[in-house]
LOROMAR-587059 format. One record per atom (N, C-alpha, C): residue number from 1; chain; atom name; x, y, z. Coordinates in nm, 4 decimals. Example, Ala and Ser with C-alpha at 12.3 -4.5 7.8 and 13.67 -1.06 7.14 Angstrom:
# residues 2
n,chain,atom,u,v,w
1,A,N,1.3190,-0.5690,0.7800
1,A,CA,1.2300,-0.4500,0.7800
1,A,C,1.3200,-0.3300,0.7800
2,A,N,1.2850,-0.2250,0.7080
2,A,CA,1.3670,-0.1060,0.7140
2,A,C,1.2900,0.0030,0.7870
This chain:
# residues 115
n,chain,atom,u,v,w
1,A,N,0.0797,-0.1185,-0.0046
1,A,CA,-0.0056,0.0038,0.0048
1,A,C,0.0840,0.1214,-0.0065
2,A,N,0.1883,0.1315,0.0890
2,A,CA,0.2665,0.2556,0.0975
2,A,C,0.3600,0.2626,-0.0265
3,A,N,0.3995,0.1421,-0.0797
3,A,CA,0.4809,0.1471,-0.2023
3,A,C,0.4051,0.2078,-0.3225
4,A,N,0.2825,0.1702,-0.3337
4,A,CA,0.1987,0.2220,-0.4479
4,A,C,0.1789,0.3746,-0.4251
5,A,N,0.1650,0.4151,-0.3040
5,A,CA,0.1394,0.5619,-0.2758
5,A,C,0.2666,0.6454,-0.3115
6,A,N,0.3822,0.5913,-0.2719
6,A,CA,0.5045,0.6611,-0.2986
6,A,C,0.5325,0.6604,-0.4464
7,A,N,0.5091,0.5511,-0.5151
7,A,CA,0.5253,0.5399,-0.6588
7,A,C,0.4346,0.6467,-0.7247
8,A,N,0.3095,0.6564,-0.6886
8,A,CA,0.2203,0.7430,-0.7533
8,A,C,0.2569,0.8904,-0.7299
9,A,N,0.3187,0.9201,-0.6156
9,A,CA,0.3769,1.0510,-0.5859
9,A,C,0.4794,1.0893,-0.6908
10,A,N,0.5719,0.9919,-0.7078
10,A,CA,0.6775,1.0150,-0.8087
10,A,C,0.6259,1.0285,-0.9508
11,A,N,0.5294,0.9567,-0.9833
11,A,CA,0.4676,0.9634,-1.1177
11,A,C,0.3909,1.1006,-1.1347
12,A,N,0.3177,1.1426,-1.0325
12,A,CA,0.2578,1.2765,-1.0396
12,A,C,0.3582,1.3897,-1.0459
13,A,N,0.4672,1.3773,-0.9747
13,A,CA,0.5787,1.4791,-0.9844
13,A,C,0.6360,1.4810,-1.1207
14,A,N,0.6555,1.3626,-1.1844
14,A,CA,0.6952,1.3547,-1.3209
14,A,C,0.6071,1.4130,-1.4156
15,A,N,0.4753,1.3921,-1.3978
15,A,CA,0.3713,1.4490,-1.4934
15,A,C,0.3696,1.6027,-1.4689
16,A,N,0.3880,1.6499,-1.3496
16,A,CA,0.3926,1.7905,-1.3314
16,A,C,0.5133,1.8632,-1.4051
17,A,N,0.6316,1.7913,-1.3931
17,A,CA,0.7485,1.8398,-1.4706
17,A,C,0.7235,1.8378,-1.6125
18,A,N,0.6590,1.7417,-1.6692
18,A,CA,0.6304,1.7312,-1.8073
18,A,C,0.5255,1.8454,-1.8490
19,A,N,0.4282,1.8714,-1.7650
19,A,CA,0.3350,1.9816,-1.7906
19,A,C,0.4078,2.1174,-1.7909
20,A,N,0.4852,2.1454,-1.6932
20,A,CA,0.5599,2.2754,-1.6886
20,A,C,0.6649,2.2867,-1.8036
21,A,N,0.7106,2.1705,-1.8470
21,A,CA,0.8032,2.1793,-1.9622
21,A,C,0.7260,2.2188,-2.0915
22,A,N,0.6142,2.1636,-2.1092
22,A,CA,0.5231,2.1962,-2.2209
22,A,C,0.4864,2.3514,-2.2151
23,A,N,0.4551,2.3920,-2.0930
23,A,CA,0.4201,2.5393,-2.0900
23,A,C,0.5476,2.6169,-2.1297
24,A,N,0.6659,2.5777,-2.0853
24,A,CA,0.7919,2.6410,-2.1291
24,A,C,0.8097,2.6414,-2.2734
25,A,N,0.7753,2.5356,-2.3406
25,A,CA,0.7860,2.5257,-2.4854
25,A,C,0.6933,2.6300,-2.5584
26,A,N,0.5796,2.6560,-2.4985
26,A,CA,0.4802,2.7427,-2.5561
26,A,C,0.5179,2.8869,-2.5283
27,A,N,0.5707,2.9114,-2.4067
27,A,CA,0.5861,3.0565,-2.3568
27,A,C,0.7155,3.1171,-2.3746
28,A,N,0.8232,3.0385,-2.3777
28,A,CA,0.9530,3.0968,-2.3809
28,A,C,0.9906,3.1541,-2.5219
29,A,N,1.0751,3.2623,-2.5271
29,A,CA,1.0842,3.3334,-2.6542
29,A,C,1.1755,3.2747,-2.7696
30,A,N,1.2740,3.2083,-2.7359
30,A,CA,1.3584,3.1523,-2.8468
30,A,C,1.3976,3.0083,-2.8332
31,A,N,1.4689,2.9574,-2.9319
31,A,CA,1.5008,2.8204,-2.9353
31,A,C,1.5865,2.7594,-2.8141
32,A,N,1.6723,2.8567,-2.7742
32,A,CA,1.7633,2.8153,-2.6643
32,A,C,1.6872,2.8044,-2.5237
33,A,N,1.5960,2.8883,-2.5003
33,A,CA,1.5170,2.8836,-2.3762
33,A,C,1.4205,2.7711,-2.3937
34,A,N,1.3643,2.7503,-2.5067
34,A,CA,1.2691,2.6306,-2.5222
34,A,C,1.3378,2.5026,-2.4995
35,A,N,1.4629,2.5023,-2.5613
35,A,CA,1.5441,2.3770,-2.5475
35,A,C,1.5646,2.3428,-2.3885
36,A,N,1.5970,2.4513,-2.3283
36,A,CA,1.6212,2.4287,-2.1793
36,A,C,1.5051,2.3669,-2.1114
37,A,N,1.3794,2.4223,-2.1438
37,A,CA,1.2599,2.3825,-2.0808
37,A,C,1.2309,2.2393,-2.1273
38,A,N,1.2522,2.2044,-2.2510
38,A,CA,1.2328,2.0694,-2.2953
38,A,C,1.3258,1.9686,-2.2319
39,A,N,1.4467,2.0116,-2.2114
39,A,CA,1.5498,1.9267,-2.1491
39,A,C,1.5036,1.8934,-2.0124
40,A,N,1.4705,1.9922,-1.9294
40,A,CA,1.4309,1.9658,-1.7966
40,A,C,1.3079,1.8843,-1.7954
41,A,N,1.2141,1.9047,-1.8839
41,A,CA,1.0913,1.8292,-1.8993
41,A,C,1.1251,1.6733,-1.9183
42,A,N,1.2033,1.6533,-2.0117
42,A,CA,1.2343,1.5202,-2.0381
42,A,C,1.3120,1.4547,-1.9306
43,A,N,1.4192,1.5264,-1.8758
43,A,CA,1.5042,1.4623,-1.7765
43,A,C,1.4245,1.4277,-1.6510
44,A,N,1.3538,1.5305,-1.5907
44,A,CA,1.2950,1.5198,-1.4585
44,A,C,1.1554,1.4564,-1.4750
45,A,N,1.0857,1.4949,-1.5759
45,A,CA,0.9508,1.4378,-1.5931
45,A,C,0.9527,1.2927,-1.6256
46,A,N,1.0164,1.2513,-1.7227
46,A,CA,1.0286,1.1155,-1.7607
46,A,C,1.0964,1.0263,-1.6629
47,A,N,1.2021,1.0823,-1.6033
47,A,CA,1.2749,1.0041,-1.4988
47,A,C,1.1881,0.9894,-1.3751
48,A,N,1.1090,1.0882,-1.3377
48,A,CA,1.0095,1.0754,-1.2246
48,A,C,0.9063,0.9705,-1.2510
49,A,N,0.8547,0.9648,-1.3785
49,A,CA,0.7482,0.8690,-1.4126
49,A,C,0.8186,0.7292,-1.4022
50,A,N,0.9333,0.7146,-1.4559
50,A,CA,1.0010,0.5796,-1.4582
50,A,C,1.0403,0.5400,-1.3124
51,A,N,1.0828,0.6372,-1.2350
51,A,CA,1.1153,0.6003,-1.0962
51,A,C,0.9903,0.5570,-1.0211
52,A,N,0.8875,0.6260,-1.0388
52,A,CA,0.7572,0.5835,-0.9729
52,A,C,0.7084,0.4484,-1.0186
53,A,N,0.7368,0.4258,-1.1463
53,A,CA,0.7076,0.2854,-1.2007
53,A,C,0.7928,0.1793,-1.1403
54,A,N,0.9228,0.2090,-1.1185
54,A,CA,1.0119,0.1242,-1.0534
54,A,C,0.9680,0.0958,-0.9113
55,A,N,0.9297,0.1964,-0.8374
55,A,CA,0.8898,0.1746,-0.6981
55,A,C,0.7651,0.0918,-0.6978
56,A,N,0.6648,0.1086,-0.7799
56,A,CA,0.5465,0.0307,-0.7799
56,A,C,0.5823,-0.1195,-0.8205
57,A,N,0.6618,-0.1290,-0.9230
57,A,CA,0.6884,-0.2638,-0.9713
57,A,C,0.7844,-0.3426,-0.8877
58,A,N,0.8858,-0.2742,-0.8295
58,A,CA,0.9801,-0.3419,-0.7400
58,A,C,1.0974,-0.3933,-0.8209
59,A,N,1.1683,-0.4849,-0.7634
59,A,CA,1.2893,-0.5370,-0.8210
59,A,C,1.2628,-0.6626,-0.9127
60,A,N,1.1879,-0.6400,-1.0258
60,A,CA,1.1729,-0.7462,-1.1173
60,A,C,1.2194,-0.6937,-1.2474
61,A,N,1.2031,-0.7683,-1.3560
61,A,CA,1.2612,-0.7283,-1.4833
61,A,C,1.2059,-0.5982,-1.5302
62,A,N,1.0745,-0.5614,-1.5132
62,A,CA,1.0193,-0.4438,-1.5519
62,A,C,1.0811,-0.3233,-1.4774
63,A,N,1.0987,-0.3456,-1.3450
63,A,CA,1.1585,-0.2377,-1.2608
63,A,C,1.3039,-0.2133,-1.3081
64,A,N,1.3788,-0.3123,-1.3343
64,A,CA,1.5078,-0.2844,-1.3797
64,A,C,1.5132,-0.2161,-1.5202
65,A,N,1.4286,-0.2378,-1.5981
65,A,CA,1.4212,-0.1708,-1.7367
65,A,C,1.3870,-0.0268,-1.7089
66,A,N,1.3038,-0.0029,-1.6076
66,A,CA,1.2784,0.1422,-1.5720
66,A,C,1.4056,0.2180,-1.5245
67,A,N,1.4823,0.1482,-1.4410
67,A,CA,1.6098,0.2083,-1.3989
67,A,C,1.7069,0.2276,-1.5126
68,A,N,1.7141,0.1313,-1.6036
68,A,CA,1.8002,0.1498,-1.7224
68,A,C,1.7582,0.2731,-1.8066
69,A,N,1.6236,0.2845,-1.8206
69,A,CA,1.5673,0.4083,-1.8885
69,A,C,1.6018,0.5324,-1.8277
70,A,N,1.6002,0.5354,-1.6866
70,A,CA,1.6416,0.6519,-1.6197
70,A,C,1.7854,0.6888,-1.6446
71,A,N,1.8716,0.5898,-1.6345
71,A,CA,2.0106,0.6058,-1.6613
71,A,C,2.0407,0.6606,-1.7991
72,A,N,1.9712,0.5947,-1.9026
72,A,CA,1.9909,0.6386,-2.0335
72,A,C,1.9407,0.7822,-2.0562
73,A,N,1.8369,0.8186,-1.9969
73,A,CA,1.7785,0.9631,-2.0072
73,A,C,1.8727,1.0595,-1.9366
74,A,N,1.9292,1.0252,-1.8180
74,A,CA,2.0222,1.1225,-1.7545
74,A,C,2.1549,1.1296,-1.8307
75,A,N,2.1931,1.0330,-1.9054
75,A,CA,2.3188,1.0341,-1.9779
75,A,C,2.3056,1.1020,-2.1149
76,A,N,2.1988,1.0881,-2.1766
76,A,CA,2.1742,1.1407,-2.3121
76,A,C,2.1107,1.2756,-2.3286
77,A,N,2.0246,1.3008,-2.2401
77,A,CA,1.9413,1.4262,-2.2565
77,A,C,2.0255,1.5511,-2.2523
78,A,N,2.1062,1.5733,-2.1574
78,A,CA,2.1968,1.6871,-2.1538
78,A,C,2.2922,1.7073,-2.2744
79,A,N,2.3492,1.5883,-2.3065
79,A,CA,2.4401,1.5925,-2.4238
79,A,C,2.3746,1.6313,-2.5508
80,A,N,2.2495,1.5758,-2.5693
80,A,CA,2.1718,1.6095,-2.6907
80,A,C,2.1315,1.7524,-2.6910
81,A,N,2.0959,1.8108,-2.5764
81,A,CA,2.0457,1.9496,-2.5624
81,A,C,2.1716,2.0381,-2.6024
82,A,N,2.2841,2.0046,-2.5498
82,A,CA,2.4009,2.0801,-2.5787
82,A,C,2.4406,2.0796,-2.7230
83,A,N,2.4300,1.9663,-2.7914
83,A,CA,2.4603,1.9544,-2.9284
83,A,C,2.3591,2.0352,-3.0199
84,A,N,2.2297,2.0231,-2.9761
84,A,CA,2.1346,2.0987,-3.0528
84,A,C,2.1489,2.2515,-3.0431
85,A,N,2.1782,2.3008,-2.9136
85,A,CA,2.2026,2.4362,-2.8944
85,A,C,2.3308,2.4941,-2.9707
86,A,N,2.4319,2.4176,-2.9655
86,A,CA,2.5513,2.4540,-3.0396
86,A,C,2.5261,2.4488,-3.1833
87,A,N,2.4510,2.3667,-3.2369
87,A,CA,2.4184,2.3638,-3.3865
87,A,C,2.3338,2.4850,-3.4119
88,A,N,2.2397,2.5130,-3.3237
88,A,CA,2.1482,2.6234,-3.3477
88,A,C,2.2376,2.7612,-3.3458
89,A,N,2.3401,2.7681,-3.2572
89,A,CA,2.4209,2.8943,-3.2570
89,A,C,2.5102,2.8965,-3.3704
90,A,N,2.5643,2.7854,-3.4253
90,A,CA,2.6487,2.7817,-3.5455
90,A,C,2.5600,2.8171,-3.6647
91,A,N,2.4348,2.7853,-3.6630
91,A,CA,2.3505,2.8182,-3.7712
91,A,C,2.3069,2.9695,-3.7587
92,A,N,2.3454,3.0365,-3.6571
92,A,CA,2.3231,3.1792,-3.6401
92,A,C,2.1689,3.2057,-3.6159
93,A,N,2.1144,3.1154,-3.5444
93,A,CA,1.9666,3.1357,-3.5118
93,A,C,1.9716,3.2443,-3.3936
94,A,N,1.9047,3.3470,-3.4090
94,A,CA,1.9141,3.4667,-3.3274
94,A,C,1.8658,3.4282,-3.1818
95,A,N,1.9294,3.4877,-3.0789
95,A,CA,1.8848,3.4793,-2.9373
95,A,C,1.7699,3.5820,-2.9165
96,A,N,1.6953,3.5620,-2.8158
96,A,CA,1.5931,3.6539,-2.7775
96,A,C,1.6650,3.7893,-2.7414
97,A,N,1.5883,3.8963,-2.7625
97,A,CA,1.6394,4.0256,-2.7282
97,A,C,1.6596,4.0544,-2.5763
98,A,N,1.5979,3.9652,-2.5021
98,A,CA,1.6141,3.9851,-2.3596
98,A,C,1.7444,3.9135,-2.3008
99,A,N,1.8134,3.8381,-2.3926
99,A,CA,1.9331,3.7672,-2.3554
99,A,C,2.0539,3.8510,-2.3171
100,A,N,2.1097,3.8242,-2.2069
100,A,CA,2.2145,3.9082,-2.1508
100,A,C,2.3457,3.8626,-2.1902
101,A,N,2.3777,3.7317,-2.1732
101,A,CA,2.4987,3.6673,-2.1922
101,A,C,2.4951,3.5661,-2.3030
102,A,N,2.6024,3.5704,-2.3913
102,A,CA,2.6223,3.4713,-2.4991
102,A,C,2.7623,3.4091,-2.4855
103,A,N,2.7709,3.3085,-2.4142
103,A,CA,2.9069,3.2488,-2.3864
103,A,C,2.9702,3.1955,-2.5180
104,A,N,2.8984,3.1456,-2.6106
104,A,CA,2.9648,3.1079,-2.7367
104,A,C,3.0232,3.2210,-2.8081
105,A,N,2.9502,3.3360,-2.8135
105,A,CA,3.0087,3.4570,-2.8684
105,A,C,3.1280,3.5139,-2.8025
106,A,N,3.1290,3.5045,-2.6646
106,A,CA,3.2437,3.5360,-2.5855
106,A,C,3.3626,3.4623,-2.6186
107,A,N,3.3398,3.3303,-2.6376
107,A,CA,3.4518,3.2435,-2.6770
107,A,C,3.5000,3.2516,-2.8128
108,A,N,3.4291,3.3294,-2.8915
108,A,CA,3.4588,3.3587,-3.0394
108,A,C,3.4620,3.2272,-3.1118
109,A,N,3.3633,3.1383,-3.0830
109,A,CA,3.3572,3.0123,-3.1488
109,A,C,3.3201,3.0258,-3.2986
110,A,N,3.2255,3.1153,-3.3297
110,A,CA,3.1923,3.1306,-3.4774
110,A,C,3.3063,3.1993,-3.5506
111,A,N,3.3776,3.2794,-3.4902
111,A,CA,3.4939,3.3446,-3.5739
111,A,C,3.5986,3.2479,-3.6050
112,A,N,3.6265,3.1541,-3.5056
112,A,CA,3.7296,3.0436,-3.5287
112,A,C,3.6826,2.9467,-3.6402
113,A,N,3.5584,2.9231,-3.6498
113,A,CA,3.5054,2.8295,-3.7414
113,A,C,3.5174,2.8781,-3.8846
114,A,N,3.4984,3.0116,-3.9090
114,A,CA,3.4956,3.0679,-4.0367
114,A,C,3.6316,3.0885,-4.0956
115,A,N,3.7400,3.1001,-4.0059
115,A,CA,3.8673,3.1252,-4.0634
115,A,C,3.9497,3.0016,-4.0828
């Protein structure tokens, strides 16, 4: 009984992260901010749902598959987000006018690429 309750709490937390990630995709101004919201959504939302599933299922083959999925998400999601944002910056997709800091521009990454 308590295991199912704790599992459902983690699943609802994961669903909440997914919901707020979708709001971020709709409301944020540019591709970089939207990518940040989508990455948090996938990482914490899906991992929360999978962890809740693991707690409910326990230590069986399905539970271990959920843990492997969490590990895969934690390893690949940040790397993929970084690669997409770097490709967007190299493609010169403009930042929002509210953006204060551009670390890639400070590092002169685009100038080195063209020379």
